[in-house]
Structures are given as structure tokens and as C-alpha cells.
N, C-alpha and C positions, 0 to 999 in steps of 0.2 A: 412547591413550597421550597425556595431553598437552603440547607443548611450549610453554615460555615461554622468547622471545629478547630479549635486552637491549632491544630494540626497546618492550617495555613499560614503559620509565622515560617515553617521550612522551604528553604529559599528557592524561587522559581530561576530556570536561568535563563537571561539574556539571548538576542537571537544565536545563532550557534554556531559556533567555530566550526570553519573545514578541519579534516584530517582526514586521513589515509584509509580510515575504519569505512564500515558501511554497515552501521550496530541495527538497522532495524527495515523494515517494509520499505523500500521504492529510498535510498537512503539514510535517514534519520526523521524527528518529528516533521519537517516543514515538509515531508513527502512529495516533494516535487519532481525527485529523480535526478537531478542534478548532479554530476561529478565532480569533484574539486581538483580532482588529478588530471594532468597530463599524460595520455597513453599515448602506445605507438601502433598506429592503426594501419600502418601500411603494408599488411601482411600480405606473405605468397599466396596464391592461391590456393595452396592447404589449408591455407589461414594459420593462426598462430599454436606456437607449440602448445601440446597438451601436458600438460605437468600431472594431472591424475584425473582418473575417471573413476568413479563409483557407483554403486545401486541406490537409486533412492526411489523405492517403490511407493506408486500411484499419489493422489493429490497433486494442489496447487500450488502449494508452498512454495515460497520464495526462497534465495537465501540471505542470511544478516551475516555480514561479516566483521568480528571484533575482537581486542583480546589475543589476537593468534586464535581464534576461532570462526570456522565456519558451521553455523546453523540452520536448520529448516526441520520441518515434521513431514513423517512417512507414515506408512502400515508395515507393520512386523504381524509373524506371528508370533504371540507368548502366552504358553500355557495351553495353547491349541487352539486357542482363538484372535483374530485380529484385534489387534491394540494398534491407537494411534501415537507414536514415538518422537520425544524432541532430540534429533541427533544434532552429535557436535561432532567435529570434524577437525582436524590439524587443518587450517588454510594453509601450509604449505606442501605437505604431502597427502592430505586429504584422508590420512591415518584415523579410524575411528577414535574418541578418547571417552566419551560416554553415549549412553543412548538410556533417556528418561523416559519411559510408561505415563503418560498424562493424560487419557483416555479410553472409551473404547472404539475401534476402530470400524464400527458400522457406523448405518443409519444414516448416511448422507445424500440420501432423498433422491441418488441417481442423476443428479444434475451433469455429472460427467460422465456419464454411463458406468462402462466395467476400469473406467481407469479413474474412477473419482475416489477422492482422500482427503487428506488437510488442504484446508483452502488458507489460514492464516500463515502469518512469517512469525520467527521469534523475535525479540528485540535484546539488545544484551550492551547491559549497560553498568559500570563499576564491579564489575567481580558477579554478576548476577544475570540469570537469562527470564525472560517474562514470554510465557506461553499461553494466548488463550486458544481455548477446543471448541468444537461445533455445539457442547453441550454447555456452555458458559461457564466452563473452569478455567478462573483464569491465576496461573501458576506464576511462582516465581521460583527459581531454581538455583542453587550452589552453579557459580559459572566453572570452576575446577572441575567440579565433581557430580553436576549433572542432581543432587540430592535435594529433597525441597526444603526452601526456607520458612514461606508461607501460602497460603492457597485461599482465595475466595469466588463461591459462586455466585453467580452474575444474578442468576434466577431465585435461588434460595436466599442468599442472606440481601439483595435487594430489589425483593419482590419483581421480579424481571420478567416479561415475554418473548417466550420463543416466537420463530420468525422461519418462513420457507426456507428449506435446506439449513437452518440454522446458523449460528455465528460463523463468520469468517472474517472480521476485521482484524486487522495486527493491534496491539497494544502500542500505545505512543509515549515514551518516555520525553522528558525536557527536563533539565535539571533533577528535582526530587520529586517531579510530580509524575505521574502515570495515567495518562489520559486515555476513559474506555466507555462504550454506550451500550447500553442493556437493561438497565433497570427498570422498575415501573414508575408510578405515577409518585412526579416529587424527587425523584433520585435516577430519571431514566440516561442523566449525562452524569457520570463522576470522575472525581481525581480524587486517587490513592497516593499516598505516600510512600513510594517506591520500596522503604527498607522494610517497612513491617506493612503493609496493607491497608493503614488505618486510612479513615474518609477526611479527606482535606476541605473539598466540599463534594453536596453532590444538589441537583436540578434538575426542573424540566418535566414537562407528560410527553416527551417524544418516543413514537416508536423506532429503533432503531434499523439500518438496513446492512449490507454488507461492506457498505462502504467504512476505510478506514481512516477516520479523522486526521485533520493535517494541525499542528499546532503552527503559527506563523504573526507576525508584524503586518498590521495595516493601519495605515495612519497612525502610526508612530505606539499602538498598542498592542500586546504580546497578547493573541485569543489561540483560543480553539475552533477551527471551523467544522462541524458536525455534516452531513449528506443524511438528513433524515428521513423518512416516508414523508413527511409535511414539505421535506424542500430543505436549504439551509440554514444552518442555527449557528449562530457565533456567539459565545460565550469569553468571558473576560479568564484568561488562563489561574490567574493569583487566587480568585475566590468566586469564578462561574456566575457573576452576576450576567444577566442576558445583554447581550449589546445589538444587535438585529437579527434581522431573519427576512427569507427568499423564497416566499413559498412555489413548491415546485409540484408540477405533475408524477405521480407514481403509476406503476402498474408491476404488478409480479415481483420484482425485485431489480436492484443494483446495485452493483461492489465499484464503483469508480470514486474515486478520490476525486474532494474540491479541490480546483487548480487554482490556486493566488497568481494573479496578472498585474502586480501592482496594487489599484483602488479597486480592480474587474475581479471576479471572483466568476468561476467559472463551472458547470455542471452538465451530468450529461447520463441519458439511461437508455436503456434498451425496449426491446417491446414495443415499440412503435411509441416511444415517448421523443426521444431527438436531446439536442443538446439547448442552453440557455446561460446566461450568465446578465449579472446584474450587477453596478458602482454603486462602491461602497461612500458616504461622503459624512462629513462627522461636524458638528452645532456644538460647542461646549462641550457637554457630558454626552450628548444625545449622537447616537447612528441611522442612518436610514441607510437603505438598498431597494436599488431604484433598477428595474428590469430593463434592459437592454435588447435582449430577444429572446425567445420562447419558442417551444413547440407552439403549435404542429410544423410550423416552417422548417423550421432546422432538423428534421429529421433523417439528413443525410449528414451530421453532424452527431449522431449517435451513437452509445456504446456499453457493452453491458459491465464490462468489468478491464477495459484497458484505459487506463488512465492516461493523458495525455502529461506531457510538458510544456512550459512557456518561455520564448525568446523573444523578445526585441520587437514587440506587438503581435505576436504570432504562436498560436497554439500547435503543436504538432505532435500527431499521436496516432493510433490504431483505430479509426472511425467508421464502423462498421453499419452500411444500409443496402440492401439489394439492388437500388434501381442505380446505385455506381460499382457496384462488385461490392461482393461479402468480404471482410475482412481488408480495406482500405487503407494505406498511411495516406496522413493526407495533414496538407495546412492549412488554418483557417485563422483568418484575421480577429482576433479577442475582442476587439471592441463590437464587432459587427456579425460574426458569423458567420461570413464570407468565406467561401472554399476558395483557397488558391490555386491546389491543385490536388490531385488523388492518383496513387498508384495503385490498384487491388493485387490481390495474390497474397495479405501476409496472414490472413485467417484470424482469431482469436488471442494474437500475440501481443507482445507486449514493449514499449517502448521506455528510455532514459537519452540522458544526454551526456558526452563524452567529448570533449575536445570542440565543445562549440558546433558537433554535428548529431546526428540519429545515429543511435546502435539498439537494433530493433532485435527481437527475439520474435520469430513466424509461429505459428503453433506446430508445423512441422519439425523447428530446430535449425532452420536456418539463421546467421549470425549477420546482421545486412548492418551496413554504415552508409547515411544517404547524407548529403548534404545539408545543411539549414537555413533552405533560403524559401522566401517563397517566391521567385520565378519561374522555377518549374522544378518538375523532380528528377533529381540527378544523384543515380546510384555509385556509390566510390568505391564495395567490397561485398563478397558474401561469400560465404562457404558455411558447410555443414557442420554443426556443432555437437548437436546431439540427436540420438533417436526417441520417439515417442511424442506423446500430446505436450505442446507446450505453451501453457497457460500462468506461465509465473513470469517476474520481470527479474532481466538481470542486472549485478551485483558487481561493483570493482572495489577495489582493495588494495593498494600497495601494488600498482601495476598488474595486476590479474582480475581477468573478469573470471565471473562465477553464473553459470547458468545451470536450469536442471530442467527435468521431463516428467511424465509419470512413470520412466524406468530407469533412469539413471543423471547423476549430475557430473559436472565437469568444472575442472578450474582451467583457464588458460594463460598463458604467458604473452602481456601485451606491452613488455617493458621497454 
């Protein structure tokens, strides 16, 4: 049962205005991995200039960059025990500004073997930092100091249900709304007031996954699309009313955000599931989601946690399946699921879109620039950016590229 509180009067942002910041996972609430800036990607063979390099031990959290800070989550020893830390660095120099202890640094269930650790990425907005931890704690911290402002525990406060490998999605902020999943019956999908943590709306009886939701506009309506265990679920951003649902097969886990391609929404999962898509239509105030294609015919466009991006009718991403080489970078037609080309060797890396080109970080730390063209794979630049395992997503802000591994984070000058 959906509950709407008076806090719903808080303003919800219109479609996001592009800026030089990269304040959240994959850039912002749209979660589409698209960079608004123009960078100099014509690097020498040695790569762009390194502005700073710092230790970022353990885990797969990415960088969020905003308000002069670069933020990520790491593991450090505190009081003789491993703790999960939200780390704030000066974005220009890499100098540590503060480190906030947010969770126990154990119990990640071994998904990343010896490198395992935080999987969520912080979000920064209007002087506050939002952090979601594996034990379902949602923290609001002061961006200047790292001190606590408010905290919610999704399991304890909303009768939530833990999932395998625990929580890994990142918090999504859109205007004054903060979207997160993980509550129990009638409150599995949540919108909180980002200023004080009060509930704006709560709805649904969905079991969450590790996928970060996206806040987007489809057919003129602002909505939040969640990838749940039962499939894609969209609700109105302002009041949480259900809009449409696309049932999708689930097995074990998935961490890929939905990819919005106009009126088409793409999703994909690993463990033999594969990719699929639906087309959204609207008649009056009613929505429908019609399947375009779905597993088992599209296992070759499977991904467990690497989210593709969309451009001009095509999806570009690291879509791994053994029959075409583990960790292949692929171009896929969004409307049909047809693979246009595939290039193996990227492992469990991640991609974003910069200068209308693919900027990929391989799981071994290579940063690669590839042309976004459906006619064939064309690699433009490649260099070794970091050592360690890279399951994190690059970030771009003010002409700088921020990447990290389970060992180190680096800021590269691409102005």
C-alpha cells in the first residue's frame, strides 16, 4: 500500500541540468554515464598527466565528484578492526579532507574474493553527502566535515529484507528527493527528503537487487525506474504511484542499472540470464511496457554489474558471455538486441560516454577510448591508469578523469 506524506510538497527537480560536477554514481540521477564536458582525449602514448594518486584500499566503489571534492568508499583499520570509510579528497590535489566511519568493514560475502569491500558510491548534493552501506544504513553527512546529519537503517526502520552479498546500490538524489530501495512490504521503494530523512512516499512489495535506480523522464513524466528481483518497476517520482512494470527473470544477483533509450528501457543480468528490453507506451494516464526481446535468446548481451550507455539507437557496454569472450565490449541495437560488433579483453570493467566516444576502464586498469560507431570496433587510445582490480566506473569533472581500483585512486588531467 502506497503512503504519501505531506513532505511530498517538497519540490522535485525537472530534468537534470548538466554541469561540470559528477556528483553521483554514473554522473547523476539519470545514471546514464553521459559526460556533458568536452575533454582532450588526444593523449600521448603515456596517457594524460597524473595530477594525484592515493591509496583506495578494497572494494568497488566509484568516485563521485562535486563541490570541489572527490568521494569514494574504502576499507581502513580503525581501533584494530576493519571499518568501511567514506573518504573525501580535495578534487584538485588529492589531499584528504575527512574520513567518516560508516559501517563494519567485513561481511561482504566474498563476492570480490580478497579485494572485496564497499560496492556503493556516495552522492553529494548541496553541502551534504549520502552514503548507503551493505548493512542497509543510509547516512547523510556534512560535506565540509564528514560529521553525521541524519541516518536511517532501511532494514530496521522500514522492515527491510537483506539480500545476498548485502546492499550495493547507490543513493539517488533528484532535487530534494532521495530514492533508495530495500524496505519491506508496502515500503520496498522509498523517497526520502534529503534534508532531514523524512519519508515523502513509500510503496511496493519488491525485493531489491544491487542495481542502482535511475531517475529519468519517459514520455514526458518524471519517474524512477528500479531493477528489482521481479523485473523493472517504474513509479512516479513525485508521489510514488505505480506507472509500469516489465517482469524479468532473475537468478542469484544483478547490479546493472536500467538503461533508458527514449521510450525503450534495457536491462541485463548475469548468471545465464542475459539482456532484454521493453517499449513504454502511454494512453491517457496509463502506461504499458511491451517486451521487445528477452532471455534466453540474448545471453550474449548479459552483464552482472557493468551498465552500458545509449547513443543514437545503440547500446555500448561491456556485455560478457563465454561464447564471445569474457568481458567483451559490444555495440548492440537497442530495439532488437542484435550485436553489431564485439571486442574481447575488457573483463568486468565499466564504460561511460565522453566526447561522444566510449571511455572504458578495463578490470585490469587500462583506460581505453573507443569510437561510438555501429559499423565496427575502432580503438583510439589506451594506457595503463591504475593497478589493482577495477570493477568501478570512471568519473569526469572539470576536465579531469577520476578512476580507482581496489588499491589506488588517480586523477588525470584531460583538459
